[in-house]
C-alpha atoms as one frame of an Amber mdcrd trajectory, in Angstrom:
protein
  18.742  -4.273 -53.546  18.170  -5.779 -50.067  20.985  -7.052 -48.025  21.194
  -8.131 -44.384  24.523  -7.920 -42.562  25.617  -9.222 -39.312  25.030  -5.901
 -37.578  21.223  -6.195 -38.525  21.363  -3.344 -40.893  19.319  -3.204 -44.073
  20.590  -1.368 -46.923  17.678  -0.381 -49.402  18.094   2.505 -51.960  21.269
   3.536 -50.125  19.494   4.173 -46.854  20.304   2.391 -43.758  17.619   1.182
 -41.314  18.819  -0.241 -38.000  16.766  -3.170 -36.903  17.981  -2.832 -33.326
  14.904  -0.736 -32.410  12.829  -3.352 -34.281  14.126  -6.102 -32.401  13.925
  -4.221 -29.069  10.281  -3.682 -29.721   9.860  -7.546 -30.301  11.672  -8.152
 -27.061   9.471  -5.711 -25.242   6.454  -7.238 -26.734   7.476 -10.709 -25.629
   8.251  -9.370 -22.110   4.802  -7.832 -22.070   3.149 -11.060 -23.118   4.959
 -13.070 -20.502   4.037 -10.411 -17.688   0.443 -10.521 -19.017   0.339 -14.296
 -18.809   1.821 -14.295 -15.305  -0.845 -11.843 -14.209  -3.517 -14.086 -15.617
  -2.036 -17.165 -13.995  -2.109 -15.252 -10.582  -5.848 -14.376 -10.980  -6.995
 -17.651 -12.515  -5.297 -20.396 -10.553  -7.740 -23.097 -11.637  -8.960 -22.450
 -15.241 -11.266 -25.389 -15.554 -13.178 -24.401 -12.419 -13.178 -20.550 -12.927
 -16.183 -18.580 -13.951 -16.909 -14.909 -14.267 -19.846 -12.962 -12.963 -20.934
  -9.311 -13.180 -22.292  -7.738  -9.992 -25.700  -6.297 -10.888 -26.454  -4.535
  -7.621 -24.815  -2.569  -4.840 -25.677  -5.194  -2.290 -22.013  -5.885  -1.576
 -20.631  -2.400  -1.841 -19.991  -2.274   1.878 -17.377  -5.010   1.439 -15.917
  -3.427  -1.669 -17.710  -5.112  -4.487 -19.384  -2.358  -6.506 -22.241  -2.646
  -8.973 -20.838  -3.662 -12.479 -17.689  -5.347 -10.928 -16.409  -8.359 -12.571
 -15.960 -11.254 -10.168 -13.670 -14.262 -10.671 -15.215 -17.215  -9.073 -13.527
 -20.590  -8.335 -15.894 -23.503  -8.165 -13.373 -25.841  -6.555 -12.746 -23.962
  -3.374 -14.699 -25.136  -0.361 -16.186 -22.125   1.316 -15.410 -21.062   4.839
 -16.095 -18.225   7.139 -15.036 -14.832   5.768 -15.210 -15.980   2.006 -17.426
 -14.258  -0.468 -19.471 -16.750  -2.320 -21.866 -16.914  -5.300 -25.082 -18.988
  -4.666 -28.370 -19.740  -5.992 -31.307 -18.860  -3.711 -34.940 -18.095  -4.430
 -34.607 -18.350  -8.079 -31.726 -15.784  -8.349 -27.958 -15.698  -8.189 -26.783
 -13.811  -5.067 -23.272 -12.882  -3.690 -22.689 -12.685   0.056 -19.978 -13.148
   2.605 -19.978 -16.348   4.646 -20.171 -15.657   8.368 -19.598 -18.500  10.847
 -20.847 -18.661  14.334 -19.747 -22.043  15.670 -21.671 -24.461  13.510 -24.095
 -21.889  12.177 -23.392 -20.434   8.827 -25.004 -17.258   7.621 -24.614 -15.253
   4.307 -24.403 -11.509   4.708 -24.050  -8.301   2.650 -22.259  -6.683   5.589
 -25.034  -4.060   5.876 -26.832  -3.700   9.179 -30.131  -3.228   7.421 -29.914
  -6.546   5.506 -30.728  -9.637   7.545 -28.165 -12.374   7.017 -29.555 -15.549
   5.354 -29.002 -18.653   7.496 -27.705 -21.699   5.672 -30.123 -24.472   6.273
 -31.360 -27.592   4.494 -34.845 -26.072   4.329 -33.699 -22.998   2.381 -32.040
 -25.030  -0.376 -29.195 -22.665  -0.912 -26.768 -23.973  -3.545 -23.323 -22.436
  -3.306 -21.693 -22.237  -6.695 -18.227 -21.023  -5.776 -15.922 -18.694  -3.887
 -15.091 -15.264  -5.386 -11.260 -15.025  -5.481 -10.834 -11.653  -7.294 -12.977
  -8.656  -7.889 -12.271  -6.053 -10.644 -14.140  -2.864  -9.907 -14.645  -0.083
 -12.457 -12.739   2.974 -11.333 -13.379   5.542 -14.103 -16.724   6.894 -15.333
 -16.147   8.959 -18.454 -18.985  11.325 -17.812 -17.816  11.990 -14.273 -14.145
  12.860 -15.012 -14.835  15.600 -17.679 -14.132  18.732 -15.733 -13.661  22.192
 -17.297 -10.396  23.735 -16.314
């Protein structure tokens, strides 16, 4: 026989199961889902203009973007000095920081050995969007296994 009382107790085969812990788990799950949604809203402010890229080189490591990082890119933001941008240049996607010197704009890795690319009409650089967030991989499984 199954009965549900006002105290949220189920009586089955003369055993009592309190549903309080079950309902607490549901409440915690709802809170987790809400917190997760708030985090996503913070990271992706313009979903229709947001794209994701994976960094496939260490060119921007000096600035903190590592190889295999996931980049969140907003196509609706107008780039300005200091922004990290994704752009199409010489038949490939690239990621660089915008440097502004008066009216001159350059794209740089931040490394002294890499010559910045000056944005001109002749070099046909097409800026795709501004990187708003970067998710770097922090843990390498093979590197953290240490005998103790």
